[in-house]
PASEBA-1860 file (N, C-alpha, C; in nm, 3 decimals):
! residues 238
1> MQETIILV> 10.539/-11.362/8.065/10.557/-11.284/7.927/10.443/-11.162/7.823 ~ 10.413/-11.129/7.804/10.299/-11.064/7.740/10.256/-11.127/7.621 ~ 10.104/-11.135/7.609/10.060/-11.243/7.539/9.997/-11.157/7.403 ~ 10.012/-11.247/7.273/10.019/-11.127/7.188/9.826/-11.129/7.105 ~ 9.851/-10.972/7.078/9.669/-11.017/7.094/9.705/-10.967/6.904 ~ 9.587/-11.042/6.851/9.558/-11.056/6.712/9.447/-10.958/6.642 ~ 9.411/-10.894/6.560/9.313/-10.837/6.477/9.245/-10.851/6.349 ~ 9.155/-10.968/6.370/9.094/-10.947/6.225/8.996/-10.932/6.176
9> VDDEADLA> 9.006/-10.815/6.030/8.934/-10.683/6.006/8.867/-10.820/5.909 ~ 8.746/-10.860/5.865/8.706/-10.894/5.772/8.515/-10.919/5.756 ~ 8.463/-10.869/5.662/8.328/-10.830/5.691/8.243/-10.985/5.639 ~ 8.350/-11.084/5.602/8.272/-11.209/5.581/8.278/-11.266/5.752 ~ 8.181/-11.226/5.793/8.185/-11.319/5.937/8.257/-11.525/5.968 ~ 8.202/-11.561/5.843/8.209/-11.690/5.883/8.406/-11.674/5.827 ~ 8.488/-11.642/5.785/8.595/-11.687/5.752/8.639/-11.552/5.850 ~ 8.609/-11.471/5.914/8.704/-11.461/6.025/8.651/-11.525/6.112
17> NLLKVSLQ> 8.558/-11.603/6.161/8.556/-11.686/6.334/8.680/-11.822/6.272 ~ 8.701/-11.855/6.128/8.753/-11.937/6.123/8.871/-11.906/6.125 ~ 8.949/-11.827/6.098/9.066/-11.752/6.127/9.110/-11.761/6.235 ~ 9.011/-11.704/6.332/9.045/-11.659/6.497/9.048/-11.857/6.512 ~ 8.917/-11.922/6.508/8.963/-12.065/6.567/9.135/-12.132/6.578 ~ 9.146/-12.121/6.401/9.250/-12.149/6.339/9.386/-12.137/6.440 ~ 9.397/-11.959/6.468/9.506/-11.870/6.519/9.493/-11.923/6.707 ~ 9.362/-11.939/6.726/9.387/-12.036/6.851/9.484/-12.141/6.893
25> KEGFKYIF> 9.434/-12.231/6.733/9.453/-12.402/6.798/9.624/-12.347/6.778 ~ 9.687/-12.300/6.709/9.837/-12.220/6.734/9.881/-12.216/6.841 ~ 9.823/-12.136/6.915/9.872/-12.119/7.033/9.769/-11.978/7.091 ~ 9.770/-11.870/7.021/9.707/-11.748/7.041/9.595/-11.764/7.118 ~ 9.566/-11.680/7.190/9.462/-11.647/7.249/9.363/-11.545/7.251 ~ 9.428/-11.389/7.257/9.416/-11.288/7.210/9.382/-11.256/7.088 ~ 9.220/-11.296/7.011/9.209/-11.274/6.921/9.074/-11.119/6.891 ~ 9.038/-11.043/6.834/8.964/-11.034/6.840/8.889/-10.957/6.698
33> TAGTISEA> 8.813/-10.953/6.659/8.725/-10.944/6.497/8.670/-10.893/6.511 ~ 8.635/-10.794/6.363/8.565/-10.635/6.322/8.544/-10.664/6.172 ~ 8.420/-10.594/6.178/8.365/-10.642/5.977/8.347/-10.499/5.923 ~ 8.358/-10.390/6.004/8.386/-10.183/5.912/8.521/-10.201/6.006 ~ 8.564/-10.103/5.855/8.702/-9.992/5.937/8.632/-9.936/6.053 ~ 8.549/-9.882/6.075/8.475/-9.806/6.184/8.504/-9.855/6.282 ~ 8.430/-9.991/6.282/8.483/-10.082/6.404/8.641/-10.186/6.431 ~ 8.677/-10.149/6.347/8.848/-10.214/6.358/8.953/-10.065/6.344
41> WTLFQTKN> 8.867/-9.956/6.430/9.012/-9.840/6.455/8.951/-9.815/6.561 ~ 8.834/-9.866/6.644/8.849/-9.887/6.765/8.874/-9.938/6.861 ~ 8.883/-10.073/6.767/8.922/-10.187/6.849/9.076/-10.199/6.791 ~ 9.109/-10.138/6.753/9.271/-10.147/6.724/9.312/-10.000/6.847 ~ 9.239/-9.883/6.840/9.289/-9.789/6.983/9.292/-9.882/7.142 ~ 9.157/-9.945/7.122/9.145/-9.985/7.233/9.224/-10.110/7.272 ~ 9.223/-10.173/7.214/9.309/-10.337/7.230/9.430/-10.371/7.238 ~ 9.529/-10.253/7.115/9.668/-10.210/7.087/9.747/-10.340/7.043
49> PDIVLLDV> 9.649/-10.376/6.933/9.678/-10.521/6.888/9.857/-10.526/6.815 ~ 9.907/-10.590/6.815/9.985/-10.686/6.792/10.015/-10.751/6.616 ~ 9.945/-10.773/6.622/9.911/-10.790/6.439/9.814/-10.782/6.398 ~ 9.804/-10.710/6.281/9.626/-10.667/6.171/9.627/-10.768/6.097 ~ 9.529/-10.903/6.049/9.480/-10.921/5.952/9.374/-10.870/5.851 ~ 9.409/-10.792/5.753/9.243/-10.666/5.676/9.258/-10.718/5.562 ~ 9.153/-10.752/5.533/9.086/-10.746/5.455/9.026/-10.615/5.349 ~ 9.135/-10.632/5.233/9.110/-10.508/5.126/8.967/-10.428/5.123
57> MLPDGEGY> 8.812/-10.538/5.140/8.730/-10.506/5.084/8.640/-10.455/5.131 ~ 8.607/-10.373/5.245/8.501/-10.381/5.363/8.359/-10.279/5.327 ~ 8.264/-10.346/5.441/8.107/-10.230/5.355/8.165/-10.084/5.351 ~ 8.241/-10.005/5.482/8.281/-9.881/5.477/8.425/-9.832/5.411 ~ 8.486/-9.865/5.367/8.561/-9.868/5.266/8.666/-9.983/5.226 ~ 8.802/-9.920/5.191/8.915/-10.000/5.144/8.968/-10.032/5.236 ~ 9.027/-10.141/5.255/9.186/-10.178/5.397/9.239/-10.136/5.395 ~ 9.325/-10.005/5.234/9.394/-9.967/5.248/9.393/-9.842/5.277
65> DLCRRIRE> 9.274/-9.766/5.294/9.264/-9.680/5.444/9.304/-9.694/5.542 ~ 9.260/-9.771/5.575/9.274/-9.809/5.708/9.426/-9.848/5.781 ~ 9.514/-9.903/5.655/9.628/-9.956/5.717/9.694/-9.762/5.692 ~ 9.649/-9.692/5.614/9.731/-9.578/5.613/9.744/-9.497/5.759 ~ 9.609/-9.508/5.794/9.550/-9.470/5.928/9.635/-9.517/6.049 ~ 9.629/-9.674/5.997/9.744/-9.747/6.133/9.901/-9.678/6.109 ~ 9.928/-9.673/6.046/10.084/-9.645/6.007/10.117/-9.540/6.014 ~ 10.034/-9.405/6.014/10.018/-9.269/6.136/10.017/-9.288/6.235
73> NSHVPVLF> 10.015/-9.385/6.293/10.012/-9.406/6.447/10.128/-9.548/6.492 ~ 10.139/-9.647/6.388/10.210/-9.759/6.464/10.295/-9.789/6.374 ~ 10.355/-9.897/6.392/10.459/-9.996/6.327/10.415/-10.139/6.320 ~ 10.334/-10.148/6.377/10.267/-10.346/6.407/10.254/-10.355/6.255 ~ 10.286/-10.529/6.255/10.262/-10.564/6.114/10.142/-10.559/6.034 ~ 10.099/-10.528/5.943/9.945/-10.525/5.826/9.945/-10.669/5.773 ~ 9.880/-10.732/5.786/9.910/-10.822/5.666/9.789/-10.840/5.575 ~ 9.782/-10.823/5.421/9.612/-10.810/5.401/9.590/-10.958/5.322
81> MSAKTEEI> 9.481/-10.920/5.308/9.378/-11.031/5.251/9.327/-10.992/5.176 ~ 9.304/-11.072/5.086/9.169/-11.011/4.981/9.176/-11.104/4.841 ~ 9.075/-11.081/4.793/9.012/-11.199/4.677/9.091/-11.103/4.506 ~ 9.210/-10.987/4.562/9.217/-10.921/4.435/9.330/-11.046/4.412 ~ 9.370/-11.072/4.233/9.513/-11.162/4.239/9.623/-11.068/4.200 ~ 9.544/-10.964/4.133/9.651/-10.857/4.014/9.776/-10.833/4.087 ~ 9.875/-10.784/4.076/9.971/-10.805/4.068/9.975/-10.673/4.107 ~ 9.930/-10.520/4.053/9.923/-10.382/4.111/9.870/-10.370/4.209
89> DKILGLAI> 9.726/-10.471/4.309/9.676/-10.449/4.412/9.773/-10.533/4.517 ~ 9.890/-10.622/4.508/9.939/-10.646/4.590/10.058/-10.558/4.585 ~ 10.097/-10.466/4.510/10.216/-10.359/4.497/10.141/-10.275/4.552 ~ 10.031/-10.237/4.557/9.928/-10.113/4.646/9.958/-10.122/4.817 ~ 9.901/-10.246/4.795/9.918/-10.312/4.946/10.013/-10.288/5.055 ~ 10.133/-10.329/4.955/10.305/-10.311/5.012/10.335/-10.204/5.041 ~ 10.271/-10.088/4.923/10.336/-9.986/4.901/10.272/-9.861/5.002 ~ 10.163/-9.905/5.077/10.126/-9.809/5.135/10.157/-9.822/5.314
97> GGDDYITK> 10.193/-9.966/5.266/10.328/-10.024/5.461/10.225/-10.159/5.470 ~ 10.124/-10.206/5.373/10.168/-10.361/5.461/10.260/-10.429/5.433 ~ 10.261/-10.576/5.521/10.376/-10.654/5.497/10.391/-10.741/5.503 ~ 10.295/-10.817/5.415/10.237/-10.897/5.326/10.102/-10.921/5.275 ~ 10.125/-11.009/5.193/9.946/-11.018/5.130/9.925/-11.121/5.092 ~ 9.809/-11.171/5.166/9.764/-11.319/5.106/9.659/-11.320/5.013 ~ 9.608/-11.335/4.873/9.524/-11.369/4.810/9.399/-11.522/4.886 ~ 9.281/-11.466/4.834/9.185/-11.544/4.905/9.173/-11.638/4.778
105> PFSPKEVA> 9.115/-11.775/4.752/9.124/-11.862/4.910/9.242/-11.910/4.948 ~ 9.247/-11.888/5.048/9.342/-11.902/5.138/9.350/-12.039/5.248 ~ 9.476/-12.111/5.315/9.466/-12.226/5.380/9.439/-12.131/5.503 ~ 9.345/-12.148/5.616/9.376/-12.069/5.774/9.517/-12.124/5.810 ~ 9.577/-12.209/5.782/9.735/-12.301/5.868/9.820/-12.213/5.736 ~ 9.806/-12.135/5.671/9.950/-12.058/5.552/9.890/-11.908/5.679 ~ 9.775/-11.876/5.712/9.806/-11.766/5.719/9.853/-11.716/5.879 ~ 9.818/-11.852/5.937/9.869/-11.889/6.074/10.011/-11.895/6.107
113> YRVKAQLR> 10.086/-11.891/5.959/10.253/-11.943/5.951/10.277/-11.806/5.904 ~ 10.197/-11.703/5.834/10.279/-11.592/5.840/10.222/-11.497/5.951 ~ 10.105/-11.518/5.937/10.110/-11.477/6.121/10.263/-11.447/6.243 ~ 10.339/-11.596/6.244/10.415/-11.624/6.314/10.572/-11.522/6.242 ~ 10.514/-11.534/6.098/10.669/-11.495/6.064/10.698/-11.379/6.099 ~ 10.568/-11.303/6.101/10.559/-11.171/6.055/10.572/-11.088/6.207 ~ 10.519/-11.152/6.343/10.569/-11.160/6.501/10.680/-11.181/6.520 ~ 10.748/-11.270/6.400/10.890/-11.274/6.467/10.998/-11.211/6.375
121> RAGYQAQD> 10.946/-11.118/6.292/11.037/-11.063/6.254/11.010/-10.876/6.321 ~ 10.903/-10.893/6.310/10.877/-10.728/6.496/10.937/-10.781/6.601 ~ 10.990/-10.887/6.648/11.004/-10.873/6.765/10.957/-10.954/6.850 ~ 10.872/-11.010/6.802/10.751/-11.094/6.909/10.764/-11.240/6.923 ~ 10.736/-11.286/6.989/10.736/-11.429/6.988/10.583/-11.541/7.001 ~ 10.522/-11.598/6.915/10.433/-11.667/7.023/10.461/-11.762/7.083 ~ 10.362/-11.747/7.213/10.395/-11.849/7.309/10.466/-12.006/7.298 ~ 10.411/-12.082/7.201/10.458/-12.196/7.187/10.573/-12.196/7.083
129> TTLILDTE> 10.569/-12.111/7.027/10.722/-12.138/6.963/10.899/-12.054/7.043 ~ 10.824/-12.021/7.171/10.944/-11.955/7.209/11.071/-12.091/7.249 ~ 11.186/-12.015/7.239/11.343/-12.139/7.277/11.428/-12.101/7.399 ~ 11.433/-12.125/7.461/11.531/-12.100/7.566/11.631/-12.099/7.556 ~ 11.758/-11.968/7.543/11.866/-11.991/7.504/11.930/-11.944/7.636 ~ 12.048/-12.051/7.691/12.146/-12.041/7.793/12.282/-11.971/7.735 ~ 12.330/-11.861/7.698/12.430/-11.846/7.629/12.558/-11.810/7.736 ~ 12.540/-11.852/7.818/12.643/-11.775/7.930/12.740/-11.918/7.972
137> KDVIEVGP> 12.672/-12.022/7.978/12.799/-12.130/8.025/12.869/-12.169/7.881 ~ 12.990/-12.207/7.951/13.117/-12.236/7.865/13.081/-12.418/7.704 ~ 13.029/-12.494/7.812/12.980/-12.614/7.815/12.829/-12.662/7.858 ~ 12.750/-12.689/7.737/12.639/-12.721/7.817/12.638/-12.873/7.846 ~ 12.576/-12.946/7.972/12.609/-13.052/7.957/12.446/-13.086/7.987 ~ 12.385/-13.184/7.894/12.261/-13.277/7.944/12.272/-13.372/7.906 ~ 12.246/-13.428/8.034/12.252/-13.573/7.979/12.384/-13.702/8.030 ~ 12.431/-13.714/7.887/12.519/-13.763/7.846/12.564/-13.716/7.738
145> FSMNADET> 12.478/-13.586/7.688/12.570/-13.523/7.605/12.611/-13.364/7.623 ~ 12.714/-13.327/7.562/12.757/-13.200/7.634/12.788/-13.100/7.474 ~ 12.798/-12.977/7.476/12.803/-12.918/7.340/12.867/-12.809/7.404 ~ 13.033/-12.762/7.296/13.053/-12.632/7.364/13.030/-12.494/7.323 ~ 13.054/-12.427/7.352/12.985/-12.289/7.347/12.939/-12.254/7.220 ~ 13.010/-12.263/7.119/12.957/-12.204/6.995/12.907/-12.198/6.933 ~ 12.850/-12.406/6.984/12.793/-12.475/6.921/12.820/-12.521/6.841 ~ 12.924/-12.588/6.741/13.012/-12.691/6.703/13.011/-12.818/6.670
153> EVHKDGVL> 13.012/-12.835/6.822/13.020/-12.988/6.873/12.928/-13.042/6.999 ~ 12.922/-13.167/6.936/12.858/-13.248/7.040/12.901/-13.353/7.093 ~ 12.926/-13.395/7.185/12.951/-13.517/7.270/12.870/-13.611/7.318 ~ 12.879/-13.751/7.297/12.826/-13.802/7.340/12.912/-13.918/7.406 ~ 12.892/-13.904/7.622/12.973/-13.945/7.629/13.113/-13.946/7.687 ~ 13.135/-13.802/7.649/13.249/-13.802/7.581/13.309/-13.843/7.462 ~ 13.260/-13.894/7.357/13.281/-13.930/7.242/13.263/-13.800/7.109 ~ 13.316/-13.778/7.032/13.248/-13.665/6.945/13.182/-13.736/6.865
161> LELTAKEV> 13.043/-13.649/6.810/12.949/-13.700/6.725/12.997/-13.676/6.554 ~ 12.961/-13.747/6.484/12.994/-13.686/6.356/12.850/-13.611/6.289 ~ 12.834/-13.490/6.327/12.763/-13.416/6.335/12.721/-13.330/6.171 ~ 12.593/-13.315/6.124/12.632/-13.213/6.015/12.546/-13.071/6.107 ~ 12.631/-12.982/5.992/12.581/-12.857/6.102/12.388/-12.843/6.105 ~ 12.310/-12.891/6.022/12.187/-12.892/6.083/12.149/-12.926/6.196 ~ 12.214/-13.024/6.185/12.212/-13.179/6.286/12.242/-13.108/6.470 ~ 12.379/-13.045/6.442/12.422/-12.971/6.550/12.319/-12.898/6.603
169> GLMACFMH> 12.290/-12.766/6.549/12.212/-12.650/6.537/12.024/-12.761/6.562 ~ 11.955/-12.851/6.577/11.855/-12.900/6.632/11.897/-12.959/6.758 ~ 12.042/-13.018/6.785/12.126/-13.063/6.875/12.080/-12.957/6.986 ~ 12.139/-12.841/6.947/12.161/-12.686/7.009/12.008/-12.719/7.058 ~ 11.914/-12.687/6.988/11.710/-12.653/7.033/11.734/-12.742/7.126 ~ 11.749/-12.865/7.151/11.668/-12.957/7.176/11.763/-12.946/7.317 ~ 11.919/-12.959/7.354/12.028/-12.930/7.509/11.997/-12.809/7.557 ~ 11.910/-12.706/7.489/11.900/-12.550/7.562/11.746/-12.548/7.609
177> NPNRILSK> 11.633/-12.723/7.569/11.501/-12.725/7.583/11.478/-12.849/7.648 ~ 11.528/-12.941/7.751/11.508/-13.071/7.756/11.426/-13.071/7.785 ~ 11.299/-13.200/7.758/11.167/-13.231/7.854/11.143/-13.143/7.796 ~ 11.119/-13.041/7.724/11.034/-12.979/7.612/10.985/-13.003/7.504 ~ 10.852/-13.017/7.447/10.768/-13.051/7.351/10.836/-12.914/7.208 ~ 10.905/-12.933/7.125/10.923/-12.819/7.041/10.839/-12.892/6.922 ~ 10.743/-12.822/6.842/10.706/-12.822/6.733/10.843/-12.799/6.571 ~ 10.764/-12.897/6.488/10.816/-12.907/6.382/10.887/-12.798/6.356
185> ETLFERVW> 10.742/-12.634/6.352/10.792/-12.557/6.288/10.918/-12.484/6.388 ~ 10.926/-12.517/6.513/11.024/-12.406/6.552/11.129/-12.472/6.527 ~ 11.169/-12.620/6.522/11.304/-12.676/6.489/11.345/-12.661/6.357 ~ 11.234/-12.626/6.260/11.270/-12.549/6.137/11.306/-12.382/6.141 ~ 11.228/-12.341/6.211/11.272/-12.175/6.170/11.352/-12.175/6.263 ~ 11.382/-12.206/6.365/11.593/-12.181/6.456/11.620/-12.226/6.339 ~ 11.657/-12.347/6.333/11.765/-12.398/6.229/11.760/-12.356/6.091 ~ 11.643/-12.373/5.980/11.705/-12.334/5.883/11.685/-12.156/5.906
193> GEDFYGSD> 11.640/-12.086/5.966/11.630/-11.933/5.977/11.556/-11.919/5.813 ~ 11.459/-12.010/5.791/11.339/-11.943/5.733/11.205/-11.984/5.795 ~ 11.113/-11.945/5.686/10.974/-11.997/5.696/10.981/-12.115/5.704 ~ 10.852/-12.160/5.797/10.865/-12.330/5.802/10.702/-12.370/5.680 ~ 10.628/-12.269/5.634/10.510/-12.341/5.574/10.582/-12.471/5.507 ~ 10.541/-12.567/5.486/10.543/-12.720/5.366/10.637/-12.784/5.376 ~ 10.704/-12.731/5.511/10.856/-12.834/5.551/10.865/-12.942/5.635 ~ 10.778/-12.995/5.680/10.729/-13.114/5.770/10.832/-13.204/5.719
201> NTVMVHIR> 10.859/-13.249/5.596/10.918/-13.328/5.562/11.076/-13.327/5.594 ~ 11.082/-13.180/5.577/11.246/-13.162/5.599/11.332/-13.256/5.705 ~ 11.228/-13.158/5.832/11.245/-13.132/5.942/11.279/-13.327/5.990 ~ 11.159/-13.446/5.960/11.171/-13.545/5.991/11.253/-13.633/5.921 ~ 11.330/-13.621/5.802/11.428/-13.658/5.792/11.540/-13.617/5.834 ~ 11.589/-13.509/5.861/11.690/-13.437/5.940/11.692/-13.498/6.118 ~ 11.595/-13.537/6.179/11.552/-13.632/6.272/11.573/-13.734/6.240 ~ 11.529/-13.789/6.153/11.549/-13.967/6.111/11.676/-13.919/6.143
209> RLREKVEN> 11.789/-13.919/6.054/11.921/-13.929/6.021/11.953/-13.860/6.185 ~ 11.938/-13.771/6.264/12.041/-13.723/6.393/12.017/-13.871/6.431 ~ 11.909/-13.904/6.487/11.841/-14.002/6.592/11.965/-14.158/6.533 ~ 11.973/-14.187/6.421/12.116/-14.287/6.370/12.201/-14.229/6.477 ~ 12.279/-14.108/6.472/12.380/-14.070/6.501/12.374/-14.065/6.703 ~ 12.240/-14.045/6.794/12.294/-13.995/6.861/12.222/-14.113/6.968 ~ 12.105/-14.247/6.907/12.016/-14.297/6.985/12.124/-14.454/6.954 ~ 12.066/-14.528/7.029/12.205/-14.678/7.103/12.073/-14.753/6.980
217> EPSNPVFI> 11.950/-14.744/6.952/11.850/-14.821/6.896/11.799/-14.750/6.800 ~ 11.809/-14.654/6.685/11.706/-14.553/6.622/11.591/-14.558/6.579 ~ 11.544/-14.682/6.554/11.428/-14.733/6.553/11.346/-14.742/6.702 ~ 11.401/-14.711/6.817/11.319/-14.690/6.927/11.389/-14.622/6.984 ~ 11.334/-14.473/6.938/11.447/-14.382/6.990/11.394/-14.395/7.197 ~ 11.474/-14.338/7.267/11.501/-14.296/7.373/11.525/-14.156/7.439 ~ 11.580/-14.048/7.395/11.619/-13.944/7.338/11.525/-13.853/7.250 ~ 11.502/-13.815/7.127/11.483/-13.750/7.093/11.322/-13.813/6.993
225> TTVKGLGY> 11.241/-13.778/7.116/11.111/-13.893/7.074/10.996/-13.810/7.010 ~ 10.868/-13.862/7.003/10.839/-13.806/6.853/10.704/-13.823/6.959 ~ 10.616/-13.669/6.948/10.464/-13.651/7.064/10.440/-13.625/6.930 ~ 10.264/-13.710/6.951/10.225/-13.724/6.792/10.112/-13.579/6.771 ~ 10.125/-13.506/6.633/10.015/-13.432/6.701/10.071/-13.294/6.741 ~ 10.209/-13.323/6.788/10.254/-13.191/6.891/10.390/-13.145/6.797 ~ 10.501/-13.255/6.757/10.647/-13.214/6.746/10.726/-13.338/6.806 ~ 10.843/-13.273/6.882/10.929/-13.373/6.914/10.955/-13.318/7.076
233> KFVIAK> 11.053/-13.446/7.108/11.095/-13.410/7.304/11.200/-13.463/7.309 ~ 11.321/-13.358/7.377/11.420/-13.410/7.400/11.410/-13.474/7.563 ~ 11.466/-13.664/7.541/11.362/-13.673/7.725/11.491/-13.715/7.765 ~ 11.514/-13.621/7.921/11.698/-13.681/7.945/11.581/-13.660/8.113 ~ 11.586/-13.773/8.156/11.615/-13.846/8.307/11.653/-13.707/8.432 ~ 11.584/-13.679/8.496/11.597/-13.576/8.612/11.670/-13.654/8.726
END
């Protein structure tokens, strides 16, 4: 799978490096930074990025101008970053071709979530959020669990489990990806179909309820296990 390439354009070197480190922690490897429009345009042409994080105020012009130039050549997502908070600035940024607009100061974690959301909409996937989906089988069988092809029913040892739609969705993610670590973000975006930001508790509550239905001892789970700091793993003996 082709690795995602990100271009960060901001004349504040410390902020650009902070974003680079934050994005690397989220699994992105190829991140290039530029402090001017001229430097950014050269990198854009040579590195062919999949998304651009673009400051509005730059030493040699406005990011809006670079966005227009990008739009003449590419449809890659452009996420504006700016200290300008007026609604007219946001409207202008989106009107000239920007895909998102985030105001400073911001959380690097929020920027990472927005980057992933834009890449997902554009048809890209960061490596750590890729799910394997096998839709060719009539019945999915993983350990003592089985799921019908339209992913509406789950059985354990032949007994139908009384699951909600969201719980079935979580089981579908797990059963398609046994023994793989899936982040809370991945599960939320796959099952809820929305951006993850700020939804940790939602996932945790549903996982707890799901464990009560699939585990023999919910307080000591053996199937849906927690991987501290990373997410959850559906453990099935090989």
